[in-house]
Backbone bond lengths (Angstrom), bond angles and torsions (degrees), N, CA, C in turn:
res aa  C-N    CA-C-N  psi(-1)  N-CA   C-N-CA  omega(-1)  CA-C   N-CA-C  phi
1 M - - - 1.461 - - 1.522 110.28 -
2 S 1.286 120.33 136.50 1.390 123.93 177.28 1.562 109.10 -149.27
3 G 1.325 117.51 112.27 1.451 116.72 -175.23 1.529 113.78 63.08
4 N 1.316 118.92 -130.38 1.431 122.18 177.68 1.550 110.13 -86.73
5 N 1.268 116.43 -0.15 1.521 120.13 -177.65 1.552 111.73 -92.84
6 V 1.324 112.21 134.99 1.464 118.25 178.47 1.526 106.44 -124.88
7 Y 1.318 118.18 136.28 1.448 121.37 -172.39 1.533 107.96 -127.55
8 V 1.329 116.30 146.29 1.405 123.67 175.06 1.503 111.89 -141.46
9 V 1.384 113.07 143.22 1.467 117.69 176.55 1.569 103.89 -127.68
10 F 1.381 114.93 153.52 1.429 119.19 -179.86 1.563 107.53 -159.14
11 E 1.318 113.39 161.35 1.515 119.54 172.65 1.510 109.82 -104.02
12 A 1.308 118.63 148.99 1.453 121.11 -176.61 1.567 104.71 -141.29
13 F 1.325 113.01 139.29 1.490 120.22 174.43 1.537 111.28 -77.53
14 E 1.308 112.10 132.97 1.483 120.14 171.11 1.555 109.96 -94.43
15 T 1.418 114.32 -38.36 1.423 120.24 169.41 1.454 107.76 -133.49
16 T 1.358 118.37 -166.29 1.448 122.03 178.70 1.555 112.21 -65.05
17 R 1.409 115.62 -16.29 1.425 123.25 -177.43 1.528 113.08 -116.73
18 R 1.310 116.27 -52.06 1.443 123.74 -171.58 1.579 111.56 -69.47
19 R 1.355 113.85 132.68 1.457 119.78 176.05 1.525 110.63 -130.08
20 Q 1.338 115.15 151.06 1.454 122.89 175.30 1.517 109.76 -128.99
21 V 1.357 117.08 159.56 1.444 122.95 175.69 1.478 109.36 -104.98
22 Y 1.310 118.09 134.24 1.418 125.70 -177.45 1.552 109.53 -125.48
23 F 1.388 113.10 156.58 1.510 123.59 179.81 1.478 110.67 -130.08
24 S 1.300 117.37 138.71 1.498 121.85 170.66 1.518 108.42 -139.43
25 R 1.297 114.61 157.58 1.467 119.98 -177.59 1.532 111.32 -142.19
26 S 1.244 112.57 157.64 1.542 123.51 171.84 1.534 107.86 -127.12
27 T 1.285 114.09 128.08 1.474 120.91 -177.79 1.578 109.17 -102.76
28 N 1.370 118.64 9.06 1.453 121.34 -177.55 1.531 110.09 -138.67
29 N 1.363 111.37 49.57 1.513 120.00 173.92 1.545 110.33 61.28
30 G 1.299 119.79 30.13 1.428 120.79 174.42 1.561 116.65 90.63
31 N 1.273 116.82 3.42 1.468 121.22 178.76 1.520 113.16 -65.58
32 T 1.314 113.29 -44.46 1.543 120.46 172.87 1.463 112.68 -131.70
33 W 1.311 116.86 160.83 1.435 120.27 -176.21 1.536 110.50 -133.73
34 S 1.340 115.82 149.78 1.418 121.83 176.55 1.519 111.11 -75.99
35 E 1.364 114.22 160.07 1.429 117.55 170.69 1.528 111.16 -64.10
36 P 1.344 119.64 141.37 1.428 120.11 -177.98 1.600 111.87 -60.83
37 V 1.302 113.78 142.80 1.455 122.43 176.79 1.491 110.69 -111.90
38 Q 1.263 121.10 130.88 1.485 123.36 179.98 1.516 107.69 -78.49
39 L 1.340 116.01 128.31 1.449 120.73 179.92 1.528 112.39 -100.74
40 S 1.325 116.08 -34.20 1.478 121.13 -179.04 1.545 108.78 -77.38
41 P 1.291 119.06 158.92 1.441 121.30 -174.45 1.501 114.93 -80.53
42 D 1.305 119.46 155.72 1.426 122.21 167.13 1.492 111.18 -78.05
43 T 1.268 119.29 128.13 1.453 123.10 176.80 1.492 109.24 -126.26
44 A 1.382 115.00 164.09 1.450 120.77 178.27 1.505 113.43 -83.60
45 S 1.319 117.17 -15.84 1.479 124.26 -174.41 1.529 110.47 -68.31
46 A 1.365 112.50 126.87 1.480 116.84 174.43 1.470 113.26 -70.14
47 D 1.382 118.17 -14.87 1.500 121.31 -177.13 1.497 109.39 -106.01
48 Y 1.344 117.74 15.17 1.519 115.80 -179.16 1.556 110.56 -71.42
49 V 1.376 110.70 134.19 1.449 116.48 -179.89 1.580 108.94 -134.40
50 A 1.322 117.42 122.09 1.439 124.52 174.02 1.553 102.90 -115.15
51 A 1.346 114.61 121.44 1.552 117.76 -171.64 1.495 110.09 -147.81
52 T 1.306 111.31 179.88 1.468 123.39 178.73 1.504 114.54 49.29
53 P 1.239 122.27 48.94 1.490 121.81 179.80 1.507 110.57 -67.90
54 R 1.364 113.99 146.23 1.543 119.90 171.61 1.497 104.53 -135.72
55 I 1.314 116.72 155.46 1.503 123.08 -171.77 1.540 108.16 -135.58
56 A 1.366 115.39 143.78 1.431 122.76 171.59 1.508 106.08 -139.48
57 A 1.358 115.40 146.77 1.500 122.78 177.95 1.490 108.59 -134.12
58 S 1.329 116.35 143.65 1.446 126.92 170.64 1.509 111.24 -146.63
59 G 1.371 116.79 111.36 1.388 117.92 -177.16 1.605 108.90 66.27
60 T 1.285 117.52 -133.85 1.451 121.03 178.32 1.539 114.33 -86.22
61 R 1.335 116.74 -2.11 1.442 119.20 -179.13 1.509 111.66 -92.42
62 V 1.337 115.11 134.70 1.394 122.22 178.69 1.501 108.96 -126.84
63 H 1.342 119.64 122.56 1.466 124.02 -179.44 1.586 111.56 -112.63
64 V 1.296 114.02 132.88 1.456 117.86 -179.99 1.534 108.29 -124.52
65 V 1.333 119.04 130.20 1.462 124.87 176.56 1.502 111.07 -119.56
66 W 1.323 117.70 141.42 1.469 121.75 172.76 1.540 109.93 -151.23
67 R 1.305 112.83 169.50 1.489 117.36 173.90 1.518 109.63 -106.93
68 D 1.322 115.66 146.50 1.510 118.52 174.26 1.527 107.06 -152.09
69 N 1.348 112.59 165.43 1.484 122.08 -172.25 1.485 112.12 -111.69
70 R 1.362 117.19 28.78 1.498 116.75 -177.66 1.550 114.61 -61.62
71 N 1.394 114.59 -19.79 1.440 116.00 179.00 1.491 112.43 -108.74
72 G 1.304 119.20 12.02 1.516 123.22 179.94 1.522 105.87 114.18
73 G 1.314 118.48 -86.93 1.454 123.19 -179.81 1.560 106.35 -75.86
74 A 1.328 113.71 169.01 1.421 122.15 -179.43 1.512 111.43 -74.96
75 D 1.374 114.43 123.72 1.486 121.54 173.64 1.512 108.66 -115.49
76 L 1.317 122.28 170.17 1.398 125.58 177.87 1.525 110.83 -117.30
77 Y 1.303 113.91 134.61 1.524 120.80 179.26 1.483 111.24 -125.14
78 V 1.330 115.15 147.97 1.472 125.04 177.17 1.446 108.98 -121.63
79 R 1.345 119.78 135.84 1.454 126.90 168.00 1.578 106.21 -120.04
80 T 1.314 116.07 136.01 1.477 121.26 -175.26 1.481 108.35 -120.90
81 S 1.343 118.72 132.61 1.482 125.91 166.85 1.563 109.46 -100.72
82 R 1.287 113.41 140.95 1.549 116.99 178.54 1.552 109.69 -115.02
83 N 1.361 114.52 7.41 1.503 120.71 -177.89 1.496 108.99 -133.90
84 S 1.365 118.87 47.05 1.454 123.46 172.50 1.527 112.84 57.70
85 G 1.380 117.05 33.64 1.419 123.32 173.22 1.510 115.80 88.44
86 S 1.344 118.50 7.53 1.448 120.23 174.92 1.462 113.10 -65.02
87 S 1.341 117.50 -37.31 1.421 124.19 176.62 1.509 112.49 -147.52
88 F 1.336 118.25 163.58 1.462 118.72 -177.92 1.554 109.43 -131.73
89 D 1.334 115.17 148.96 1.449 121.70 174.89 1.550 109.16 -70.10
90 T 1.284 114.07 170.34 1.480 120.77 175.48 1.571 108.94 -63.56
91 A 1.327 117.18 149.11 1.415 119.86 179.12 1.522 111.08 -68.31
92 V 1.369 116.92 143.25 1.457 126.83 -177.20 1.501 106.83 -124.52
93 R 1.378 115.42 129.72 1.454 118.06 175.17 1.538 110.31 -76.79
94 V 1.345 118.43 132.68 1.462 119.04 -174.16 1.543 110.60 -116.27
95 D 1.322 120.39 -13.61 1.457 120.84 174.93 1.582 108.47 -86.25
96 T 1.303 111.08 59.41 1.518 119.73 -175.13 1.603 109.58 -79.35
97 G 1.300 111.91 -179.85 1.527 118.37 -179.34 1.407 116.37 94.44
98 D 1.383 119.02 -5.37 1.443 126.52 173.06 1.546 109.11 -142.50
99 L 1.305 115.21 173.22 1.505 116.83 -178.57 1.559 108.30 -73.50
100 A 1.308 114.04 141.66 1.483 119.07 -178.95 1.533 109.23 -58.79
101 G 1.338 116.78 131.83 1.402 122.82 173.44 1.550 113.53 81.82
102 R 1.329 118.30 -0.65 1.461 119.55 -177.87 1.516 110.87 -76.59
103 N 1.327 119.10 -39.12 1.463 121.40 179.29 1.500 111.50 -121.35
104 A 1.295 116.47 176.21 1.457 121.44 -178.89 1.548 111.65 -99.43
105 S 1.295 116.98 119.37 1.483 122.55 172.12 1.543 108.50 -112.02
106 V 1.342 117.96 117.82 1.426 121.18 -170.24 1.537 110.08 -137.70
107 D 1.383 114.90 171.17 1.473 123.36 177.41 1.473 114.95 46.45
108 P 1.383 113.79 61.45 1.473 116.86 178.81 1.524 113.38 -77.91
109 D 1.369 115.91 156.20 1.430 121.14 167.80 1.525 104.70 -137.45
110 I 1.370 114.46 163.07 1.519 120.06 -172.26 1.482 107.29 -146.72
111 A 1.346 118.35 148.12 1.442 123.59 173.34 1.519 104.56 -151.32
112 A 1.390 112.47 159.69 1.436 118.89 -174.71 1.536 107.26 -149.31
113 D 1.316 115.83 147.12 1.431 121.72 166.88 1.547 108.02 -153.90
114 G 1.354 112.85 119.16 1.448 116.41 -176.80 1.495 109.97 66.63
115 D 1.349 118.29 -137.25 1.461 125.71 176.12 1.572 111.81 -76.28
116 N 1.262 119.91 -9.11 1.443 121.19 -173.37 1.535 110.82 -96.19
117 A 1.346 115.73 132.40 1.449 123.27 -179.97 1.514 108.08 -133.91
118 Y 1.325 117.96 138.81 1.450 123.89 -175.59 1.493 110.20 -129.67
119 V 1.359 116.45 131.68 1.534 121.07 174.25 1.502 106.82 -121.25
120 V 1.264 116.10 131.21 1.487 124.63 173.01 1.519 110.77 -121.26
121 W 1.309 114.71 155.81 1.441 119.41 -173.97 1.480 110.89 -165.82
122 V 1.377 115.69 170.96 1.444 124.08 176.38 1.527 107.56 -101.62
123 D 1.362 117.94 133.87 1.462 123.43 -172.06 1.506 111.61 -141.94
124 N 1.354 120.23 134.90 1.448 121.54 179.09 1.520 112.97 -103.42
125 R 1.287 119.61 24.20 1.521 123.56 -176.12 1.545 112.26 -68.92
126 D 1.340 115.07 -24.51 1.483 120.30 -170.80 1.532 111.41 -99.44
127 A 1.364 118.50 94.93 1.389 122.52 173.84 1.507 115.76 63.06
128 G 1.298 117.24 20.49 1.473 120.04 177.02 1.533 116.10 86.30
129 S 1.383 116.83 -10.93 1.468 115.96 -179.10 1.469 107.95 -90.09
130 L 1.332 117.87 166.06 1.457 125.97 178.86 1.607 106.84 -91.40
131 D 1.303 114.92 120.15 1.444 120.06 178.91 1.547 111.80 -125.35
132 I 1.345 113.49 165.08 1.481 119.03 -179.52 1.563 107.42 -97.53
133 W 1.312 116.70 127.67 1.417 125.11 -179.51 1.470 112.76 -121.26
134 M 1.349 120.40 153.11 1.445 122.24 179.11 1.486 111.14 -139.71
135 N 1.357 116.44 141.07 1.392 121.35 168.66 1.576 106.35 -126.30
136 R 1.297 114.30 156.91 1.442 119.87 -179.46 1.519 113.73 -147.59
137 S 1.330 107.88 156.19 1.533 118.20 177.12 1.517 108.36 -123.36
138 I 1.302 116.37 138.76 1.513 119.73 178.71 1.476 110.31 -115.51
139 D 1.405 116.09 11.06 1.448 122.08 177.50 1.513 112.27 -127.67
140 A 1.312 114.77 41.25 1.478 123.15 178.11 1.530 111.58 55.28
141 G 1.358 118.20 43.29 1.412 123.20 168.84 1.560 113.70 88.31
142 M 1.352 117.72 1.67 1.483 119.47 179.88 1.492 112.34 -69.95
143 T 1.376 116.57 -37.72 1.504 121.31 178.73 1.510 108.21 -137.87
144 W 1.311 114.95 153.15 1.478 123.90 -179.18 1.543 107.30 -129.56
145 L 1.364 115.74 162.18 1.441 119.39 178.94 1.586 107.70 -64.02
146 A 1.390 112.81 144.81 1.408 118.45 177.03 1.561 110.98 -73.71
147 T 1.300 115.42 -29.51 1.514 122.76 175.83 1.495 109.22 -129.91
148 P 1.366 113.89 119.07 1.437 122.06 179.44 1.521 113.89 -64.44
149 T 1.317 117.63 176.56 1.479 122.38 -179.90 1.513 109.94 -117.96
150 K 1.300 116.67 130.11 1.428 122.33 175.23 1.545 108.74 -81.56
151 L 1.343 117.86 127.27 1.438 122.58 -172.03 1.498 116.86 -98.35
152 D 1.362 115.79 -33.62 1.519 114.69 -171.59 1.517 111.73 -72.67
153 Q 1.319 120.84 -20.53 1.411 123.52 167.59 1.530 112.08 58.10
154 D 1.296 118.14 33.33 1.463 127.50 176.02 1.466 108.17 -92.20
155 P 1.361 121.72 117.92 1.483 122.61 -179.07 1.555 109.77 -74.94
156 F 1.317 121.47 -11.39 1.427 119.93 -178.22 1.588 109.16 -113.75
157 P 1.305 115.52 161.70 1.543 119.15 -173.01 1.429 113.91 -78.65
158 H 1.336 120.19 64.57 1.455 126.07 173.45 1.516 108.47 -99.54
159 D 1.280 117.85 145.39 1.475 122.57 -175.70 1.623 110.14 -75.45
160 S 1.250 114.98 144.48 1.437 122.25 169.20 1.507 105.82 -135.73
161 I 1.393 117.66 132.06 1.471 121.34 -169.52 1.506 108.64 -141.15
162 A 1.347 113.31 171.70 1.489 122.20 170.36 1.495 115.83 58.14
163 P 1.272 121.03 52.61 1.446 120.54 -179.28 1.469 114.63 -77.09
164 R 1.369 118.43 146.75 1.429 125.96 173.54 1.515 109.60 -131.93
165 V 1.261 119.98 144.54 1.431 126.76 -172.95 1.574 110.04 -130.81
166 V 1.358 115.39 141.81 1.437 120.31 168.44 1.505 109.79 -130.00
167 A 1.281 116.13 146.27 1.474 121.46 -179.35 1.594 108.17 -111.75
168 L 1.316 114.65 131.22 1.397 121.52 178.46 1.564 112.19 -114.96
169 S 1.297 115.57 169.41 1.489 119.53 176.63 1.554 113.70 -63.39
170 S 1.225 118.94 166.16 1.467 123.53 173.15 1.539 110.20 63.51
171 S 1.368 114.99 36.11 1.457 121.14 175.52 1.456 118.12 61.18
172 R 1.372 116.06 33.70 1.445 120.61 -176.50 1.549 108.09 -107.74
173 A 1.337 116.90 148.65 1.454 123.05 175.74 1.488 110.28 -148.86
174 I 1.355 116.93 146.28 1.436 121.70 176.99 1.598 107.52 -126.05
175 V 1.289 114.73 137.72 1.416 122.53 175.82 1.515 109.86 -122.25
176 A 1.371 117.36 133.16 1.492 121.53 175.31 1.521 110.04 -125.02
177 W 1.292 119.18 151.19 1.445 122.44 -177.66 1.494 111.21 -157.29
178 V 1.374 113.77 173.09 1.476 122.46 177.88 1.537 107.13 -99.98
179 D 1.357 118.03 125.62 1.437 122.91 -167.29 1.529 109.91 -130.36
180 Y 1.371 117.22 133.91 1.429 125.60 -175.35 1.490 114.71 -102.77
181 R 1.231 121.06 11.47 1.469 125.60 -169.13 1.554 112.54 -63.28
182 D 1.325 118.45 -29.69 1.421 120.22 -177.36 1.568 113.89 -107.03
183 G 1.345 116.29 13.53 1.430 117.03 -179.88 1.572 108.07 120.90
184 F 1.287 119.75 -117.88 1.451 119.20 173.45 1.487 109.65 -65.38
185 P 1.409 115.72 154.25 1.443 115.52 -167.99 1.527 113.41 -72.04
186 D 1.369 119.41 144.35 1.454 127.29 170.55 1.511 109.88 -113.84
187 I 1.297 114.26 169.61 1.449 122.32 175.92 1.577 107.86 -98.84
188 L 1.341 118.25 118.18 1.448 122.70 176.85 1.505 110.88 -113.54
189 A 1.380 115.69 155.63 1.445 119.93 177.19 1.510 110.30 -143.55
190 S 1.285 115.01 146.77 1.476 123.21 177.98 1.523 110.73 -133.85
191 R 1.278 119.60 151.84 1.450 120.48 -179.45 1.490 113.79 -131.24
192 S 1.272 121.78 151.48 1.448 129.34 172.22 1.504 109.33 -115.76
193 T 1.298 119.28 140.33 1.454 124.00 169.21 1.495 116.08 -113.79
194 N 1.357 114.12 8.44 1.455 119.80 -175.57 1.517 113.01 -132.76
195 A 1.332 115.43 39.96 1.445 119.96 174.62 1.518 111.44 66.54
196 G 1.309 118.59 31.24 1.496 123.49 176.01 1.462 114.77 81.47
197 M 1.387 119.18 13.11 1.478 118.29 174.79 1.526 108.60 -68.80
198 T 1.315 118.92 -41.43 1.473 122.32 179.60 1.540 107.95 -138.27
199 F 1.320 115.02 155.45 1.513 119.35 178.28 1.554 105.52 -130.48
200 S 1.318 113.64 151.72 1.431 121.26 179.98 1.555 110.73 -76.28
201 A 1.382 114.06 161.91 1.389 115.90 175.02 1.548 113.90 -64.05
202 P 1.326 118.08 140.02 1.485 118.87 -173.41 1.572 110.69 -60.48
203 V 1.314 115.59 147.17 1.420 124.26 171.78 1.501 111.44 -124.48
204 R 1.319 114.45 150.96 1.491 121.58 179.31 1.480 112.21 -79.10
205 L 1.324 117.55 136.30 1.441 121.37 175.48 1.569 113.23 -105.73
206 D 1.330 117.14 -23.57 1.484 121.70 179.14 1.536 107.84 -89.76
207 T 1.313 114.05 75.61 1.444 122.68 -163.55 1.605 112.79 -88.98
208 G 1.329 114.64 -3.48 1.440 116.60 -174.85 1.577 115.72 -77.88
209 T 1.276 116.71 -5.15 1.448 123.27 -179.97 1.577 110.28 -134.68
210 A 1.278 120.20 166.18 1.410 123.14 172.95 1.610 108.90 -67.88
211 A 1.252 119.39 150.76 1.415 123.31 -176.66 1.533 111.98 -59.94
212 G 1.312 117.38 130.74 1.437 122.42 173.71 1.537 115.72 81.27
213 T 1.364 117.70 6.69 1.449 117.88 -176.76 1.456 117.61 -93.92
214 S 1.385 115.85 -13.53 1.473 120.70 176.64 1.567 106.89 -145.16
215 A 1.348 113.19 164.13 1.448 116.57 -174.65 1.540 112.78 -95.83
216 S 1.348 116.78 115.40 1.444 122.96 175.51 1.523 110.08 -103.43
217 L 1.285 117.75 125.02 1.549 119.66 -164.57 1.488 109.73 -138.51
218 T 1.284 114.48 164.26 1.512 125.94 171.14 1.496 111.84 50.62
219 V 1.304 115.81 65.74 1.453 121.09 -178.07 1.514 111.16 -78.12
220 S 1.308 114.70 142.85 1.501 123.91 172.96 1.516 106.41 -124.35
221 L 1.334 113.24 146.07 1.490 123.08 -171.13 1.460 112.14 -137.32
222 A 1.320 118.65 135.91 1.469 122.84 179.39 1.484 112.33 -150.33
223 A 1.309 121.31 158.31 1.414 122.39 -176.44 1.595 109.36 -151.67
224 S 1.294 116.61 149.92 1.450 124.75 170.36 1.513 106.73 -149.39
225 G 1.347 117.41 125.79 1.429 119.36 -174.04 1.557 113.43 54.57
226 D 1.270 120.89 -128.31 1.442 121.69 175.87 1.558 113.93 -93.87
227 L 1.357 115.79 0.46 1.493 119.61 -179.54 1.545 107.22 -87.49
228 V 1.283 117.13 120.17 1.452 124.90 178.37 1.583 106.82 -122.05
229 A 1.315 115.96 133.32 1.496 118.40 -179.96 1.545 107.84 -133.73
230 A 1.413 113.22 145.06 1.447 121.12 173.22 1.516 109.10 -126.66
231 A 1.334 114.49 141.49 1.497 117.50 173.99 1.527 108.90 -131.21
232 W 1.357 119.13 149.85 1.387 122.10 179.67 1.567 109.32 -156.75
233 S 1.305 114.96 169.10 1.505 119.66 174.40 1.561 108.93 -99.89
234 D 1.330 113.16 147.90 1.479 118.31 -166.97 1.515 109.96 -146.42
235 D 1.335 121.65 130.14 1.420 124.22 -174.77 1.574 110.55 -102.19
236 R 1.274 117.49 26.47 1.548 119.75 -176.70 1.530 110.95 -57.23
237 S 1.302 117.87 -31.12 1.486 118.84 -172.66 1.557 113.25 -111.04
238 G 1.307 116.45 10.33 1.456 120.24 177.69 1.546 109.52 129.65
239 F 1.296 119.89 -107.40 1.440 120.65 171.02 1.555 108.18 -67.30
240 T 1.343 118.55 167.89 1.432 120.61 -172.64 1.546 111.00 -81.81
241 D 1.317 113.70 136.13 1.457 122.70 170.28 1.566 108.92 -114.00
242 V 1.327 112.51 164.76 1.463 117.79 178.71 1.512 111.20 -101.67
243 Y 1.338 114.98 131.01 1.449 122.62 -176.99 1.516 107.85 -126.27
244 A 1.304 115.55 156.35 1.468 123.08 178.11 1.567 110.59 -142.25
245 N 1.353 112.07 153.89 1.465 120.22 172.29 1.536 105.13 -137.91
246 F 1.359 113.32 161.29 1.418 114.58 176.80 1.490 110.44 -149.00
247 S 1.404 116.31 163.15 1.448 125.34 178.43 1.480 108.44 -125.42
248 L 1.394 118.69 136.90 1.411 122.16 176.90 1.459 113.88 -97.28
249 D 1.341 119.08 -5.61 1.434 124.79 -175.79 1.500 110.00 -125.91
250 A 1.336 118.12 46.98 1.483 124.94 170.01 1.530 110.59 56.95
251 G 1.333 117.38 38.43 1.480 122.83 169.75 1.546 110.68 87.28
252 A 1.301 118.84 8.78 1.445 117.84 175.09 1.499 113.31 -68.87
253 T 1.409 114.31 -42.93 1.414 120.57 173.59 1.544 110.43 -138.29
254 W 1.305 118.30 153.56 1.492 124.24 -178.07 1.509 108.77 -122.63
255 Q 1.278 118.07 162.87 1.481 123.72 176.35 1.507 111.71 -56.99
256 P 1.320 120.43 134.93 1.458 122.46 179.08 1.533 113.83 -64.89
257 Q 1.343 115.04 -24.15 1.497 119.13 -177.98 1.561 108.04 -124.75
258 D 1.314 120.38 127.76 1.422 122.19 175.20 1.499 111.93 -73.00
259 Y 1.315 119.94 167.48 1.451 124.60 -168.19 1.608 107.78 -124.02
260 R 1.321 116.19 125.65 1.453 119.61 175.52 1.522 108.04 -77.58
261 M 1.339 116.54 134.42 1.468 119.54 -176.11 1.554 112.53 -102.83
262 D 1.361 119.52 -37.51 1.436 119.92 -178.80 1.539 107.60 -79.20
263 T 1.356 113.54 148.70 1.479 120.56 -165.41 1.574 111.73 -112.70
264 N 1.385 119.33 -1.54 1.436 113.86 173.70 1.542 113.28 -75.18
265 A 1.293 115.56 177.66 1.501 116.53 -178.58 1.466 112.82 -55.53
266 I 1.339 116.98 126.02 1.421 125.06 -169.18 1.520 113.19 -54.20
267 G 1.320 117.85 130.67 1.393 123.60 173.09 1.578 115.79 71.89
268 T 1.321 115.05 8.97 1.549 116.60 -176.68 1.463 116.01 -92.71
269 T 1.373 117.34 -20.71 1.474 119.11 179.37 1.557 105.29 -147.97
270 D 1.373 114.48 155.36 1.447 117.68 -177.86 1.501 113.27 -76.24
271 S 1.313 117.08 127.51 1.485 127.75 164.10 1.530 107.95 -110.57
272 Q 1.285 118.72 123.88 1.438 120.49 -165.25 1.564 113.65 -141.34
273 T 1.338 115.31 169.79 1.454 123.79 172.55 1.541 112.91 46.05
274 P 1.349 118.50 58.77 1.426 120.91 176.92 1.519 112.48 -71.51
275 S 1.357 111.42 150.76 1.497 118.72 172.97 1.541 105.16 -130.82
276 V 1.357 115.79 135.75 1.418 119.84 -175.19 1.562 108.21 -120.20
277 A 1.346 112.89 143.44 1.441 123.20 172.88 1.505 112.93 -132.02
278 V 1.317 121.39 150.06 1.459 123.59 -177.83 1.538 109.01 -127.27
279 G 1.273 118.55 139.94 1.480 123.10 175.13 1.507 110.49 -178.88
280 S 1.343 116.09 143.16 1.445 125.28 175.73 1.535 108.43 56.16
281 S 1.347 115.73 40.74 1.472 123.26 172.85 1.536 108.69 65.62
282 R 1.304 119.70 26.28 1.449 122.00 172.45 1.463 110.40 -127.24
283 V 1.370 115.46 155.19 1.435 125.45 -179.71 1.558 105.95 -113.04
284 H 1.253 115.89 124.59 1.485 121.46 -177.02 1.517 107.94 -115.97
285 V 1.308 118.37 128.82 1.487 123.79 179.55 1.494 110.50 -128.40
286 V 1.327 116.93 132.54 1.472 123.59 171.39 1.589 106.79 -122.95
287 W 1.388 114.67 151.68 1.391 119.49 179.67 1.487 111.57 -154.29
288 T 1.330 123.00 168.50 1.406 127.15 169.94 1.526 108.79 -90.30
289 D 1.366 119.29 138.29 1.415 122.15 -165.63 1.512 107.58 -139.26
290 H 1.394 118.26 123.57 1.423 122.50 -173.64 1.626 111.00 -102.88
291 R 1.309 117.43 23.29 1.434 121.67 175.11 1.597 108.11 -58.59
292 R 1.335 116.62 149.12 1.476 118.90 -177.83 1.527 108.10 -75.39
293 G 1.338 115.41 144.24 1.431 124.65 176.05 1.465 109.57 -132.90
294 S 1.372 119.49 170.08 1.402 123.04 -178.55 1.516 114.14 -63.08
295 G 1.282 118.55 -20.16 1.435 123.34 178.98 1.535 114.15 -90.69
296 C 1.321 118.88 -2.76 1.521 118.75 -176.87 1.489 111.32 -60.91
297 P 1.367 119.80 129.86 1.431 121.19 -175.08 1.522 114.58 -77.85
298 V 1.338 120.20 -14.73 1.484 120.36 -176.73 1.517 106.73 -127.73
299 A 1.376 112.55 162.71 1.450 120.61 173.01 1.520 108.36 -87.01
300 G 1.334 116.26 165.52 1.420 120.05 -178.36 1.534 112.46 138.53
301 T 1.373 114.61 178.24 1.448 119.53 179.35 1.490 113.47 -63.87
302 Q 1.364 115.40 -47.85 1.435 120.71 -179.36 1.490 109.65 -131.64
303 C 1.350 116.43 167.52 1.423 121.38 -176.30 1.544 110.40 -93.80
304 P 1.341 120.19 137.74 1.413 120.47 175.71 1.499 113.55 -66.12
305 N 1.306 116.69 -29.20 1.474 119.86 170.46 1.540 114.70 -76.73
306 A 1.269 116.36 151.71 1.498 118.14 -178.44 1.513 108.17 -122.62
307 D 1.352 113.87 145.87 1.447 122.01 167.92 1.509 110.80 -108.14
308 I 1.372 112.74 169.88 1.463 118.86 178.10 1.500 110.53 -102.10
309 Y 1.331 115.59 127.79 1.461 122.32 -178.87 1.475 110.78 -118.49
310 Y 1.330 116.93 153.04 1.495 125.00 -178.61 1.430 110.54 -134.59
311 R 1.370 117.03 142.91 1.513 122.85 171.40 1.534 104.84 -150.84
312 R 1.288 113.86 152.48 1.490 120.57 175.89 1.531 112.29 -128.50
313 M 1.333 114.88 155.86 1.418 123.12 172.21 1.531 107.69 -117.23
314 E 1.267 115.13 139.18 1.544 119.42 177.30 1.537 110.22 -150.54
């Protein structure tokens, strides 16, 4: 979303296997929408898959990233519009630094502010482990780094997955991900203050337990001004609960203690898949919650059906 413009990207099946990425926009706050435009290329391969698109907008620039297998293994491509989605540049491969299709680059995310755009993803190019990599553009998507940057900075082959990125003013960016270096997964974050030239050493956000002793999963990340917030699900007390942490200085420091967001008896039912948003100095979190209610169709500790719950910090 940028001003009155709202943008959406999605993948659609052409056959039981083939998938393409499409874009649509509204220029009147969602009242009407354009016909979808295909962004991924037409190929002859019956096994072609373009999937997991993500979108970021800043001013009149719109950036879309996705993964596809045109070269064999999964690579990442970005197309950029400089006129609010009226047209798009040619696709550019951004998981550079190795041969196209040699390794698997998956689960991309993208963020933009002004001329700066950042793409993060999971990649298995380094000794067979899954790591977090980043590429960036400082000219509104016209050019990208020839060699991307590895962010998780783990010297050993432990997996890092599920990256999320936010872009802030003054050439700042924060990336958070799920990291297995200490055993069970933790939530780590790193920040850049120079448009992605360098990133800080990762710091833990799930600070309520010792590193690697419980599973912290499915991180969501959002920012507004200098306020940055992350939310995730965590099984430290049994079933998963939703926790959050926040920074008031654009990711330079985080709260020493994370905050539990769901309010049912701790660890008794699953609270999962949180999504976080930030605005007006408030942190908003929603999640799916399996606590029992009067309408649950079965007996047991928790309900197989889930409801949507919301809580905010201010």
